[in-house]
MARBA-3410 file (N, C-alpha, C, O; in Angstrom, 1 decimal):
126
13.1,-19.7,0.3,11.7,-19.5,0.2,11.3,-19.3,-1.3,12.0,-18.6,-2.0 ~ 10.2,-19.9,-1.7,9.8,-19.9,-3.1,8.6,-18.9,-3.2,7.6,-19.0,-2.5 ~ 8.8,-17.9,-4.1,7.7,-16.9,-4.3,6.6,-17.5,-5.2,6.9,-17.9,-6.3 ~ 5.4,-17.5,-4.7,4.3,-18.0,-5.5,3.6,-16.9,-6.2,3.0,-17.1,-7.3 ~ 3.6,-15.7,-5.6,3.0,-14.5,-6.3,3.7,-13.3,-5.7,3.8,-13.1,-4.5
4.1,-12.4,-6.6,4.6,-11.1,-6.2,3.9,-10.1,-7.1,4.0,-10.2,-8.3 ~ 3.2,-9.1,-6.4,2.5,-8.2,-7.2,2.6,-6.8,-6.6,2.8,-6.7,-5.4 ~ 2.4,-5.8,-7.4,2.5,-4.4,-7.0,1.2,-3.7,-7.0,0.4,-3.8,-8.0 ~ 0.8,-3.0,-5.9,-0.4,-2.3,-5.8,-0.4,-1.1,-6.7,0.5,-0.3,-6.7 ~ -1.4,-1.0,-7.6,-1.5,0.1,-8.5,-2.6,1.1,-8.2,-2.5,2.3,-8.5
-3.6,0.7,-7.4,-4.7,1.6,-7.0,-5.4,1.0,-5.8,-5.4,-0.2,-5.6 ~ -6.0,1.9,-5.0,-6.7,1.5,-3.8,-8.1,2.0,-3.9,-8.3,3.3,-4.0 ~ -9.1,1.2,-3.9,-10.5,1.6,-4.0,-10.9,2.4,-2.8,-10.4,2.2,-1.7 ~ -12.0,3.3,-2.9,-12.4,4.1,-1.8,-12.9,3.4,-0.6,-13.0,3.9,0.5 ~ -13.4,2.1,-0.8,-13.9,1.4,0.3,-13.0,0.3,0.9,-13.4,-0.4,1.8
-11.8,0.3,0.4,-10.8,-0.7,0.9,-10.4,-0.5,2.4,-10.3,-1.5,3.1 ~ -10.3,0.7,2.8,-9.9,0.9,4.2,-10.9,0.3,5.2,-10.6,-0.3,6.2 ~ -12.2,0.5,4.9,-13.3,0.0,5.7,-13.2,-1.5,5.8,-13.4,-2.1,6.9 ~ -13.0,-2.2,4.7,-12.9,-3.6,4.6,-11.7,-4.1,5.4,-11.7,-5.1,6.2 ~ -10.5,-3.4,5.2,-9.3,-3.8,5.8,-9.4,-3.6,7.4,-8.8,-4.4,8.1
-10.1,-2.7,7.8,-10.4,-2.5,9.3,-11.0,-3.8,9.9,-10.8,-4.1,11.0 ~ -11.8,-4.4,9.0,-12.5,-5.7,9.4,-11.7,-6.9,9.1,-12.1,-8.0,9.3 ~ -10.4,-6.7,8.6,-9.5,-7.8,8.3,-9.7,-8.5,7.0,-9.3,-9.6,6.8 ~ -10.3,-7.8,6.0,-10.5,-8.3,4.7,-9.9,-7.4,3.6,-10.1,-6.2,3.6 ~ -9.1,-8.1,2.7,-8.5,-7.4,1.6,-8.9,-8.1,0.3,-8.7,-9.3,0.2
-9.4,-7.4,-0.6,-9.8,-8.0,-1.9,-8.9,-7.5,-3.0,-8.7,-6.3,-3.2 ~ -8.2,-8.5,-3.6,-7.3,-8.1,-4.7,-8.0,-8.4,-6.0,-8.7,-9.3,-6.2 ~ -7.7,-7.5,-7.0,-8.2,-7.6,-8.3,-7.1,-7.0,-9.3,-6.6,-6.0,-9.0 ~ -6.8,-7.7,-10.4,-5.9,-7.3,-11.3,-6.3,-6.0,-12.0,-7.5,-5.7,-12.1 ~ -5.4,-5.2,-12.4,-5.7,-3.9,-13.1,-6.7,-4.2,-14.2,-6.7,-5.3,-14.8
-7.6,-3.3,-14.4,-8.6,-3.5,-15.5,-9.9,-4.1,-15.0,-10.7,-4.5,-15.8 ~ -10.1,-4.2,-13.7,-11.3,-4.8,-13.1,-12.5,-3.9,-13.4,-12.2,-2.7,-13.6 ~ -13.7,-4.4,-13.4,-14.9,-3.5,-13.6,-14.9,-2.4,-12.5,-14.6,-2.7,-11.4 ~ -15.4,-1.2,-12.9,-15.4,-0.1,-11.9,-16.1,-0.4,-10.6,-15.7,0.0,-9.5 ~ -17.2,-1.2,-10.7,-18.0,-1.5,-9.5,-17.2,-2.4,-8.5,-17.4,-2.3,-7.3
-16.3,-3.2,-9.0,-15.4,-4.0,-8.2,-14.2,-3.2,-7.7,-13.6,-3.5,-6.6 ~ -13.7,-2.3,-8.5,-12.5,-1.5,-8.2,-12.8,-0.7,-6.9,-11.8,-0.4,-6.2 ~ -14.0,-0.3,-6.6,-14.3,0.5,-5.4,-13.9,-0.2,-4.1,-13.5,0.4,-3.2 ~ -14.1,-1.6,-4.1,-13.8,-2.3,-2.9,-12.5,-3.1,-3.0,-12.1,-3.9,-2.1 ~ -11.7,-2.9,-4.1,-10.5,-3.7,-4.3,-9.2,-3.0,-4.3,-9.1,-1.7,-4.5
-8.2,-3.8,-4.0,-6.8,-3.3,-4.1,-6.4,-3.8,-5.5,-6.3,-5.0,-5.8 ~ -6.2,-2.9,-6.5,-5.8,-3.2,-7.8,-4.3,-3.4,-7.9,-3.6,-2.8,-7.2 ~ -3.9,-4.4,-8.7,-2.5,-4.8,-8.7,-2.1,-5.2,-10.1,-2.9,-5.6,-10.9 ~ -0.7,-5.2,-10.2,-0.1,-5.7,-11.4,1.0,-6.7,-11.0,1.9,-6.4,-10.2 ~ 0.8,-7.9,-11.5,1.7,-9.0,-11.2,3.1,-8.8,-11.7,3.4,-8.4,-12.8
4.1,-9.1,-10.8,5.5,-8.9,-11.2,6.2,-10.3,-11.2,7.2,-10.5,-12.0 ~ 5.7,-11.3,-10.5,6.2,-12.7,-10.5,5.1,-13.6,-10.2,4.3,-13.4,-9.2 ~ 5.0,-14.7,-11.0,3.9,-15.7,-10.8,2.6,-15.2,-11.5,2.7,-14.4,-12.4 ~ 1.5,-15.7,-11.0,1.4,-16.7,-10.0,1.8,-18.1,-10.4,1.8,-18.5,-11.5 ~ 2.2,-18.9,-9.4,2.7,-20.2,-9.6,1.5,-21.1,-10.0,0.3,-20.7,-9.7
1.8,-22.2,-10.6,0.7,-23.2,-10.9,0.0,-23.7,-9.7,-1.2,-23.9,-9.7 ~ 0.8,-24.0,-8.7,0.2,-24.6,-7.4,-0.2,-23.6,-6.4,0.5,-22.6,-6.2 ~ -1.3,-23.8,-5.7,-1.8,-22.9,-4.7,-0.9,-23.0,-3.5,-0.2,-24.0,-3.2 ~ -0.8,-21.9,-2.7,-0.1,-21.9,-1.5,-0.7,-22.9,-0.5,-1.9,-23.1,-0.5 ~ 0.1,-23.5,0.4,-0.4,-24.4,1.4,-0.5,-23.7,2.7,0.0,-22.6,2.9
-1.2,-24.3,3.6,-1.3,-23.8,5.0,0.1,-23.6,5.5,1.0,-24.5,5.3 ~ 0.4,-22.5,6.1,1.7,-22.2,6.6,2.6,-21.3,5.7,3.6,-20.8,6.1 ~ 2.1,-21.1,4.5,2.8,-20.2,3.6,2.7,-18.8,4.1,1.8,-18.5,5.0 ~ 3.5,-17.9,3.7,3.5,-16.5,4.2,2.8,-15.6,3.2,2.9,-15.8,2.0 ~ 2.2,-14.5,3.7,1.7,-13.4,2.9,2.2,-12.1,3.5,2.0,-11.9,4.7
2.7,-11.3,2.7,3.2,-10.0,3.2,2.5,-8.9,2.3,2.5,-9.0,1.1 ~ 2.1,-7.8,3.0,1.6,-6.6,2.3,2.4,-5.5,2.9,2.2,-5.0,4.0 ~ 3.4,-5.1,2.2,4.4,-4.1,2.7,5.0,-4.7,4.0,5.6,-5.8,3.9 ~ 4.9,-3.9,5.1,5.5,-4.4,6.3,4.7,-5.4,7.1,5.1,-5.9,8.1 ~ 3.4,-5.6,6.7,2.5,-6.5,7.4,2.7,-7.9,6.9,2.7,-8.2,5.7
2.9,-8.8,7.9,3.2,-10.2,7.5,2.2,-11.1,8.3,1.8,-10.9,9.4 ~ 1.7,-12.2,7.6,0.8,-13.2,8.2,1.1,-14.5,7.6,1.9,-14.7,6.7 ~ 0.5,-15.5,8.2,0.7,-16.9,7.8,-0.7,-17.4,7.3,-1.7,-17.2,7.9 ~ -0.6,-18.1,6.1,-1.9,-18.6,5.5,-2.4,-19.8,6.4,-1.6,-20.7,6.7 ~ -3.7,-19.7,6.7,-4.2,-20.8,7.6,-5.2,-21.7,6.8,-5.5,-22.8,7.2
-5.7,-21.2,5.6,-6.6,-22.0,4.8,-6.7,-21.4,3.4,-6.6,-20.2,3.2 ~ -7.0,-22.2,2.4,-7.1,-21.8,1.1,-8.4,-22.4,0.5,-8.5,-23.6,0.5 ~ -9.3,-21.6,0.1,-10.6,-22.1,-0.5,-10.3,-22.9,-1.8,-9.3,-22.7,-2.4 ~ -11.3,-23.7,-2.1,-11.1,-24.7,-3.2,-10.9,-24.0,-4.6,-10.2,-24.5,-5.4 ~ -11.4,-22.8,-4.8,-11.2,-22.1,-6.1,-10.4,-20.8,-6.0,-10.3,-20.1,-7.0
-9.9,-20.6,-4.8,-9.2,-19.3,-4.6,-8.0,-19.1,-5.5,-7.9,-18.1,-6.2 ~ -7.1,-20.1,-5.7,-5.9,-19.9,-6.5,-6.3,-19.9,-8.0,-5.6,-19.3,-8.8 ~ -7.3,-20.7,-8.4,-7.7,-20.6,-9.8,-8.2,-19.3,-10.2,-8.0,-18.8,-11.3 ~ -8.8,-18.5,-9.3,-9.2,-17.2,-9.5,-8.0,-16.2,-9.7,-8.0,-15.3,-10.5 ~ -7.0,-16.5,-8.8,-5.8,-15.7,-8.9,-5.2,-15.9,-10.3,-4.8,-15.0,-11.0
-5.1,-17.2,-10.8,-4.5,-17.5,-12.1,-5.3,-16.9,-13.2,-4.8,-16.4,-14.2 ~ -6.7,-17.0,-13.1,-7.5,-16.5,-14.2,-7.6,-15.0,-14.3,-7.5,-14.4,-15.4 ~ -7.8,-14.3,-13.2,-8.1,-12.9,-13.2,-7.4,-12.0,-12.2,-7.8,-10.9,-12.0 ~ -6.5,-12.6,-11.5,-5.8,-11.8,-10.5,-6.7,-11.4,-9.3,-6.4,-10.4,-8.7 ~ -7.7,-12.3,-9.0,-8.7,-11.9,-8.0,-8.6,-12.9,-6.8,-8.6,-14.1,-7.0
-8.7,-12.4,-5.6,-8.8,-13.2,-4.4,-9.2,-12.4,-3.2,-8.9,-11.2,-3.2 ~ -10.0,-13.0,-2.3,-10.4,-12.3,-1.1,-9.4,-12.9,0.0,-9.4,-14.1,0.2 ~ -8.7,-12.0,0.7,-7.9,-12.5,1.8,-8.5,-12.1,3.1,-8.8,-10.9,3.4 ~ -8.8,-13.0,4.0,-9.4,-12.8,5.3,-8.4,-13.0,6.3,-7.9,-14.1,6.5 ~ -8.0,-12.0,7.1,-7.0,-12.1,8.1,-7.8,-12.5,9.4,-7.8,-11.7,10.4
-8.4,-13.7,9.4,-9.2,-14.1,10.6,-8.7,-15.3,11.3,-9.2,-15.7,12.3 ~ -7.6,-15.9,10.8,-7.0,-17.1,11.4,-7.8,-18.3,11.3,-7.5,-19.3,12.0 ~ -8.8,-18.3,10.4,-9.7,-19.5,10.3,-9.0,-20.7,9.8,-8.2,-20.6,8.9 ~ -9.3,-21.9,10.3,-8.6,-23.1,9.9,-9.2,-23.7,8.6,-8.6,-24.5,7.9 ~ -10.4,-23.2,8.2,-11.1,-23.6,7.0,-11.7,-22.3,6.3,-12.2,-21.4,7.0
-11.6,-22.2,5.0,-12.1,-21.1,4.3,-13.6,-21.2,4.2,-14.2,-22.3,3.9 ~ -14.4,-20.1,4.5,-15.8,-20.2,4.5,-16.3,-20.1,3.1,-17.4,-20.7,2.8 ~ -15.6,-19.4,2.2,-16.0,-19.3,0.8,-14.9,-19.9,-0.1,-13.7,-19.9,0.2 ~ -15.3,-20.5,-1.3,-14.3,-21.2,-2.1,-13.2,-20.2,-2.7,-12.1,-20.7,-3.0 ~ -13.5,-18.9,-2.8,-12.6,-18.0,-3.4,-11.8,-17.2,-2.4,-11.2,-16.2,-2.7
-11.7,-17.7,-1.2,-11.1,-17.0,-0.1,-9.8,-17.7,0.4,-9.7,-18.9,0.4 ~ -8.8,-16.9,0.7,-7.6,-17.3,1.4,-7.7,-16.7,2.8,-7.9,-15.5,3.0 ~ -7.5,-17.6,3.8,-7.5,-17.1,5.2,-6.1,-17.0,5.7,-5.2,-17.9,5.3 ~ -5.8,-16.1,6.6,-4.5,-15.9,7.1,-4.6,-15.5,8.6,-5.7,-15.1,9.0 ~ -3.5,-15.6,9.3,-3.5,-15.2,10.7,-3.9,-13.7,10.9,-3.7,-12.9,10.0
-4.4,-13.5,12.0,-4.9,-12.1,12.3,-3.7,-11.1,12.3,-2.6,-11.5,12.7 ~ -3.9,-9.9,11.9,-2.9,-8.9,11.9,-3.6,-7.6,12.5,-4.8,-7.5,12.7 ~ -2.7,-6.7,12.9,-3.2,-5.4,13.4,-4.0,-4.7,12.3,-3.4,-4.4,11.3 ~ -5.2,-4.3,12.5,-6.1,-3.7,11.5,-5.5,-2.4,11.0,-5.5,-2.1,9.9 ~ -5.0,-1.6,12.0,-4.5,-0.2,11.6,-3.2,-0.4,10.8,-3.0,0.4,9.8
-2.4,-1.3,11.1,-1.2,-1.6,10.4,-1.5,-2.0,9.0,-0.9,-1.6,8.0 ~ -2.6,-2.8,8.8,-3.0,-3.3,7.5,-3.5,-2.2,6.7,-3.1,-2.0,5.5 ~ -4.4,-1.3,7.3,-4.9,-0.2,6.5,-3.7,0.7,6.1,-3.7,1.2,4.9 ~ -2.8,1.0,7.0,-1.6,1.8,6.7,-0.8,1.3,5.6,-0.2,2.0,4.8 ~ -0.7,-0.1,5.5,0.2,-0.7,4.5,-0.4,-0.7,3.1,0.4,-0.8,2.1
-1.7,-0.5,3.0,-2.3,-0.6,1.7,-2.2,0.8,1.0,-3.0,1.7,1.1 ~ -1.1,0.9,0.2,-0.8,2.1,-0.5,-0.3,1.7,-1.9,0.1,0.6,-2.2 ~ -0.5,2.6,-2.9,0.1,2.4,-4.2,1.6,2.1,-4.2,2.3,2.8,-3.4 ~ 2.0,1.2,-5.0,3.4,0.8,-5.1,3.9,-0.2,-4.1,5.0,-0.7,-4.1 ~ 3.0,-0.5,-3.1,3.4,-1.5,-2.1,3.4,-2.9,-2.8,2.6,-3.2,-3.7
4.4,-3.7,-2.3,4.5,-5.1,-2.9,3.8,-6.1,-2.0,3.9,-6.0,-0.8 ~ 3.0,-6.9,-2.6,2.3,-8.0,-1.9,2.9,-9.3,-2.4,3.1,-9.6,-3.6 ~ 3.4,-10.2,-1.4,4.0,-11.4,-1.8,3.4,-12.6,-1.0,3.1,-12.5,0.2 ~ 3.2,-13.7,-1.8,2.8,-14.9,-1.2,3.9,-15.9,-1.4,4.3,-16.1,-2.6 ~ 4.5,-16.5,-0.4,5.7,-17.3,-0.5,5.6,-18.6,0.3,4.9,-18.5,1.4
6.2,-19.6,-0.1,6.2,-20.9,0.7,7.6,-21.3,1.0,7.8,-22.3,1.7
END
């Protein structure tokens, strides 16, 4: 398996759990503006990101929670490359509704909320 992105969670915004309960996780690299940090999982990249975007069928793991990517928006990976930002929707959608979104298979919401902690590793691999 080829790692496209491996990153470590550095901080969790106060509104992250509410979003995660709805199946949405917003990643932003360390140093994001404070108003964005409130709703974001801040992270520091350890490997990647790769030049090429993940394809449908690639995996995404957040600690012990694992899902399969079902769609990648047209600008999602370029935002990851530029500023470490992406919206991950665990909705199983076959097409991304927004250009900056990655869709993945549904996961247990409580497991997702529990997984979002400082020092957890997030990996996208193909």
